[in-house]
Chimera marker file (.cmm) of the C-alpha trace (Angstrom):
<marker_set name="trace">
<marker id="1" x="85.005" y="112.105" z="93.629" r="1" g="1" b="0" radius="0.5"/>
<marker id="2" x="88.495" y="113.076" z="94.692" r="1" g="1" b="0" radius="0.5"/>
<marker id="3" x="89.609" y="114.421" z="98.054" r="1" g="1" b="0" radius="0.5"/>
<marker id="4" x="89.557" y="118.028" z="96.926" r="1" g="1" b="0" radius="0.5"/>
<marker id="5" x="87.644" y="121.130" z="98.010" r="1" g="1" b="0" radius="0.5"/>
<marker id="6" x="85.328" y="122.204" z="95.212" r="1" g="1" b="0" radius="0.5"/>
<marker id="7" x="85.636" y="125.889" z="96.179" r="1" g="1" b="0" radius="0.5"/>
<marker id="8" x="89.372" y="126.536" z="96.706" r="1" g="1" b="0" radius="0.5"/>
<marker id="9" x="90.878" y="123.341" z="95.248" r="1" g="1" b="0" radius="0.5"/>
<marker id="10" x="92.714" y="122.308" z="98.414" r="1" g="1" b="0" radius="0.5"/>
<marker id="11" x="93.670" y="118.631" z="98.163" r="1" g="1" b="0" radius="0.5"/>
<marker id="12" x="95.883" y="115.876" z="99.540" r="1" g="1" b="0" radius="0.5"/>
<marker id="13" x="99.614" y="116.602" z="99.666" r="1" g="1" b="0" radius="0.5"/>
<marker id="14" x="102.446" y="114.282" z="100.620" r="1" g="1" b="0" radius="0.5"/>
<marker id="15" x="105.208" y="114.821" z="103.147" r="1" g="1" b="0" radius="0.5"/>
<marker id="16" x="107.467" y="112.954" z="105.537" r="1" g="1" b="0" radius="0.5"/>
<marker id="17" x="106.868" y="111.337" z="108.902" r="1" g="1" b="0" radius="0.5"/>
<marker id="18" x="110.028" y="112.158" z="110.900" r="1" g="1" b="0" radius="0.5"/>
<marker id="19" x="110.562" y="110.151" z="114.100" r="1" g="1" b="0" radius="0.5"/>
<marker id="20" x="112.743" y="111.929" z="116.670" r="1" g="1" b="0" radius="0.5"/>
<marker id="21" x="114.422" y="110.130" z="119.566" r="1" g="1" b="0" radius="0.5"/>
<marker id="22" x="116.208" y="111.626" z="122.539" r="1" g="1" b="0" radius="0.5"/>
<marker id="23" x="115.896" y="114.810" z="124.558" r="1" g="1" b="0" radius="0.5"/>
<marker id="24" x="116.820" y="118.015" z="122.695" r="1" g="1" b="0" radius="0.5"/>
<marker id="25" x="119.936" y="119.946" z="123.762" r="1" g="1" b="0" radius="0.5"/>
<marker id="26" x="117.754" y="122.905" z="124.768" r="1" g="1" b="0" radius="0.5"/>
<marker id="27" x="116.121" y="120.739" z="127.412" r="1" g="1" b="0" radius="0.5"/>
<marker id="28" x="119.379" y="119.351" z="128.781" r="1" g="1" b="0" radius="0.5"/>
<marker id="29" x="119.714" y="116.227" z="126.642" r="1" g="1" b="0" radius="0.5"/>
<marker id="30" x="122.478" y="114.925" z="124.414" r="1" g="1" b="0" radius="0.5"/>
<marker id="31" x="120.606" y="115.946" z="121.260" r="1" g="1" b="0" radius="0.5"/>
<marker id="32" x="117.964" y="114.397" z="119.070" r="1" g="1" b="0" radius="0.5"/>
<marker id="33" x="118.517" y="111.570" z="116.623" r="1" g="1" b="0" radius="0.5"/>
<marker id="34" x="116.297" y="111.624" z="113.540" r="1" g="1" b="0" radius="0.5"/>
<marker id="35" x="115.315" y="108.167" z="112.355" r="1" g="1" b="0" radius="0.5"/>
<marker id="36" x="114.318" y="106.914" z="108.917" r="1" g="1" b="0" radius="0.5"/>
<marker id="37" x="111.822" y="109.220" z="107.191" r="1" g="1" b="0" radius="0.5"/>
<marker id="38" x="108.714" y="107.548" z="105.803" r="1" g="1" b="0" radius="0.5"/>
<marker id="39" x="106.124" y="109.026" z="103.494" r="1" g="1" b="0" radius="0.5"/>
<marker id="40" x="102.749" y="110.199" z="104.813" r="1" g="1" b="0" radius="0.5"/>
<marker id="41" x="99.723" y="112.124" z="103.551" r="1" g="1" b="0" radius="0.5"/>
<marker id="42" x="98.301" y="115.425" z="104.731" r="1" g="1" b="0" radius="0.5"/>
<marker id="43" x="94.579" y="115.291" z="103.988" r="1" g="1" b="0" radius="0.5"/>
<marker id="44" x="92.250" y="118.304" z="103.948" r="1" g="1" b="0" radius="0.5"/>
<marker id="45" x="89.385" y="118.559" z="106.429" r="1" g="1" b="0" radius="0.5"/>
<marker id="46" x="86.463" y="118.065" z="104.031" r="1" g="1" b="0" radius="0.5"/>
<marker id="47" x="82.746" y="118.114" z="104.782" r="1" g="1" b="0" radius="0.5"/>
<marker id="48" x="79.869" y="117.092" z="102.511" r="1" g="1" b="0" radius="0.5"/>
<marker id="49" x="77.449" y="120.031" z="102.341" r="1" g="1" b="0" radius="0.5"/>
<marker id="50" x="74.243" y="120.678" z="100.443" r="1" g="1" b="0" radius="0.5"/>
<marker id="51" x="74.884" y="124.027" z="98.771" r="1" g="1" b="0" radius="0.5"/>
<marker id="52" x="73.364" y="126.192" z="96.068" r="1" g="1" b="0" radius="0.5"/>
<marker id="53" x="75.304" y="125.651" z="92.828" r="1" g="1" b="0" radius="0.5"/>
<marker id="54" x="73.953" y="127.502" z="89.806" r="1" g="1" b="0" radius="0.5"/>
<marker id="55" x="70.639" y="128.139" z="91.557" r="1" g="1" b="0" radius="0.5"/>
<marker id="56" x="70.085" y="124.439" z="92.345" r="1" g="1" b="0" radius="0.5"/>
<marker id="57" x="70.788" y="122.552" z="95.606" r="1" g="1" b="0" radius="0.5"/>
<marker id="58" x="73.683" y="120.152" z="95.125" r="1" g="1" b="0" radius="0.5"/>
<marker id="59" x="75.844" y="118.040" z="97.437" r="1" g="1" b="0" radius="0.5"/>
<marker id="60" x="79.509" y="119.153" z="97.298" r="1" g="1" b="0" radius="0.5"/>
<marker id="61" x="82.703" y="118.530" z="99.253" r="1" g="1" b="0" radius="0.5"/>
<marker id="62" x="84.025" y="121.696" z="100.910" r="1" g="1" b="0" radius="0.5"/>
<marker id="63" x="86.969" y="122.283" z="103.245" r="1" g="1" b="0" radius="0.5"/>
<marker id="64" x="86.047" y="123.656" z="106.663" r="1" g="1" b="0" radius="0.5"/>
<marker id="65" x="88.114" y="126.812" z="106.057" r="1" g="1" b="0" radius="0.5"/>
<marker id="66" x="85.870" y="127.785" z="103.116" r="1" g="1" b="0" radius="0.5"/>
<marker id="67" x="82.775" y="126.926" z="105.142" r="1" g="1" b="0" radius="0.5"/>
<marker id="68" x="83.916" y="129.115" z="108.056" r="1" g="1" b="0" radius="0.5"/>
<marker id="69" x="84.834" y="131.994" z="105.722" r="1" g="1" b="0" radius="0.5"/>
<marker id="70" x="81.282" y="131.999" z="104.308" r="1" g="1" b="0" radius="0.5"/>
<marker id="71" x="82.273" y="131.141" z="100.734" r="1" g="1" b="0" radius="0.5"/>
<marker id="72" x="79.467" y="128.548" z="100.562" r="1" g="1" b="0" radius="0.5"/>
<marker id="73" x="75.720" y="129.315" z="100.412" r="1" g="1" b="0" radius="0.5"/>
<marker id="74" x="73.982" y="126.408" z="102.122" r="1" g="1" b="0" radius="0.5"/>
<marker id="75" x="70.730" y="125.066" z="100.692" r="1" g="1" b="0" radius="0.5"/>
<link id1="1" id2="2" r="1" g="1" b="0" radius="0.2"/>
<link id1="2" id2="3" r="1" g="1" b="0" radius="0.2"/>
<link id1="3" id2="4" r="1" g="1" b="0" radius="0.2"/>
<link id1="4" id2="5" r="1" g="1" b="0" radius="0.2"/>
<link id1="5" id2="6" r="1" g="1" b="0" radius="0.2"/>
<link id1="6" id2="7" r="1" g="1" b="0" radius="0.2"/>
<link id1="7" id2="8" r="1" g="1" b="0" radius="0.2"/>
<link id1="8" id2="9" r="1" g="1" b="0" radius="0.2"/>
<link id1="9" id2="10" r="1" g="1" b="0" radius="0.2"/>
<link id1="10" id2="11" r="1" g="1" b="0" radius="0.2"/>
<link id1="11" id2="12" r="1" g="1" b="0" radius="0.2"/>
<link id1="12" id2="13" r="1" g="1" b="0" radius="0.2"/>
<link id1="13" id2="14" r="1" g="1" b="0" radius="0.2"/>
<link id1="14" id2="15" r="1" g="1" b="0" radius="0.2"/>
<link id1="15" id2="16" r="1" g="1" b="0" radius="0.2"/>
<link id1="16" id2="17" r="1" g="1" b="0" radius="0.2"/>
<link id1="17" id2="18" r="1" g="1" b="0" radius="0.2"/>
<link id1="18" id2="19" r="1" g="1" b="0" radius="0.2"/>
<link id1="19" id2="20" r="1" g="1" b="0" radius="0.2"/>
<link id1="20" id2="21" r="1" g="1" b="0" radius="0.2"/>
<link id1="21" id2="22" r="1" g="1" b="0" radius="0.2"/>
<link id1="22" id2="23" r="1" g="1" b="0" radius="0.2"/>
<link id1="23" id2="24" r="1" g="1" b="0" radius="0.2"/>
<link id1="24" id2="25" r="1" g="1" b="0" radius="0.2"/>
<link id1="25" id2="26" r="1" g="1" b="0" radius="0.2"/>
<link id1="26" id2="27" r="1" g="1" b="0" radius="0.2"/>
<link id1="27" id2="28" r="1" g="1" b="0" radius="0.2"/>
<link id1="28" id2="29" r="1" g="1" b="0" radius="0.2"/>
<link id1="29" id2="30" r="1" g="1" b="0" radius="0.2"/>
<link id1="30" id2="31" r="1" g="1" b="0" radius="0.2"/>
<link id1="31" id2="32" r="1" g="1" b="0" radius="0.2"/>
<link id1="32" id2="33" r="1" g="1" b="0" radius="0.2"/>
<link id1="33" id2="34" r="1" g="1" b="0" radius="0.2"/>
<link id1="34" id2="35" r="1" g="1" b="0" radius="0.2"/>
<link id1="35" id2="36" r="1" g="1" b="0" radius="0.2"/>
<link id1="36" id2="37" r="1" g="1" b="0" radius="0.2"/>
<link id1="37" id2="38" r="1" g="1" b="0" radius="0.2"/>
<link id1="38" id2="39" r="1" g="1" b="0" radius="0.2"/>
<link id1="39" id2="40" r="1" g="1" b="0" radius="0.2"/>
<link id1="40" id2="41" r="1" g="1" b="0" radius="0.2"/>
<link id1="41" id2="42" r="1" g="1" b="0" radius="0.2"/>
<link id1="42" id2="43" r="1" g="1" b="0" radius="0.2"/>
<link id1="43" id2="44" r="1" g="1" b="0" radius="0.2"/>
<link id1="44" id2="45" r="1" g="1" b="0" radius="0.2"/>
<link id1="45" id2="46" r="1" g="1" b="0" radius="0.2"/>
<link id1="46" id2="47" r="1" g="1" b="0" radius="0.2"/>
<link id1="47" id2="48" r="1" g="1" b="0" radius="0.2"/>
<link id1="48" id2="49" r="1" g="1" b="0" radius="0.2"/>
<link id1="49" id2="50" r="1" g="1" b="0" radius="0.2"/>
<link id1="50" id2="51" r="1" g="1" b="0" radius="0.2"/>
<link id1="51" id2="52" r="1" g="1" b="0" radius="0.2"/>
<link id1="52" id2="53" r="1" g="1" b="0" radius="0.2"/>
<link id1="53" id2="54" r="1" g="1" b="0" radius="0.2"/>
<link id1="54" id2="55" r="1" g="1" b="0" radius="0.2"/>
<link id1="55" id2="56" r="1" g="1" b="0" radius="0.2"/>
<link id1="56" id2="57" r="1" g="1" b="0" radius="0.2"/>
<link id1="57" id2="58" r="1" g="1" b="0" radius="0.2"/>
<link id1="58" id2="59" r="1" g="1" b="0" radius="0.2"/>
<link id1="59" id2="60" r="1" g="1" b="0" radius="0.2"/>
<link id1="60" id2="61" r="1" g="1" b="0" radius="0.2"/>
<link id1="61" id2="62" r="1" g="1" b="0" radius="0.2"/>
<link id1="62" id2="63" r="1" g="1" b="0" radius="0.2"/>
<link id1="63" id2="64" r="1" g="1" b="0" radius="0.2"/>
<link id1="64" id2="65" r="1" g="1" b="0" radius="0.2"/>
<link id1="65" id2="66" r="1" g="1" b="0" radius="0.2"/>
<link id1="66" id2="67" r="1" g="1" b="0" radius="0.2"/>
<link id1="67" id2="68" r="1" g="1" b="0" radius="0.2"/>
<link id1="68" id2="69" r="1" g="1" b="0" radius="0.2"/>
<link id1="69" id2="70" r="1" g="1" b="0" radius="0.2"/>
<link id1="70" id2="71" r="1" g="1" b="0" radius="0.2"/>
<link id1="71" id2="72" r="1" g="1" b="0" radius="0.2"/>
<link id1="72" id2="73" r="1" g="1" b="0" radius="0.2"/>
<link id1="73" id2="74" r="1" g="1" b="0" radius="0.2"/>
<link id1="74" id2="75" r="1" g="1" b="0" radius="0.2"/>
</marker_set>
């Protein structure tokens, strides 16, 4: 099973980890220096839930946003 919401399809996406050194100019510093960017992953907040799928109780992975919105009928 992949890291993907079975209701909306939200999954893992990649991005950059950007380290910043120094105090920003707004706060009275000399400015920020951005270091070497490294790859990172943004993972969805998934929960295993027993839900009704096709009239039968089944265990599925659902993101918490779908759960809160009431898109899932719990069994």
